[in-house]
N, C-alpha and C positions, 0 to 999 in steps of 0.2 A: 520378483514383479511386484509382491506384496509389499515388501522394502520400499522400492520406488514410489509407489503410490503413497505410501506413510510419508516419506521424505518431501514427497510435493506439497501434500496436505499440510505439514508442518512449515515449510517454507512459505506458502500462502498464507497461513495464521499468523507468523511470525511477521511478515511483511504488511499484513492489515493492521496488527498491534502496535507495530513501531510507528507505521505511517498516522494512526488514529490519535496517537500520544502527541506527535508534534504539529498535524495538520489542523488543530482547532486554532492556531494562530493565523491561517491564511484561508480558511473555511468556514462557513456557519455549519451547526452542530447537524443539521440534516443532509447536509451536502456531504460531509465528512463519511457518514455510512455508507451513501452510494457510494462514493469512491472507494472506501475500502473494499466494497464487495467486487469491484471491477479494476482494482490497481494493476494486475499485470497487464491487462491488453492496453490500459492506457501508458503504462512504464514502456510498453514496445513501440506504440504508435506516435506518442506524444512527446515531444521534444521540453516543451513547456511543462508538463506534467513530471517528466524527468527531474528538471531543476526544483520543480516545486517538492518533490519527494525527497529528494535530497536536502533540502533547507527543512522538511519536517523529521528528518531523523536526527538533524543536529539539536544538541541542547540549548 
């Protein structure tokens, strides 16, 4: 159980980190922090955010 929680936290942090690195091209700095905090919910519910998330991960 602890391993699952650890993997979820690491996955969340990794997703936020990679998103923040590339999202500055599409969003303002203050928006990037807010979006990085709630990225899993937005990724599941918003097709526009999924497209932007994928663009942010590309170099």
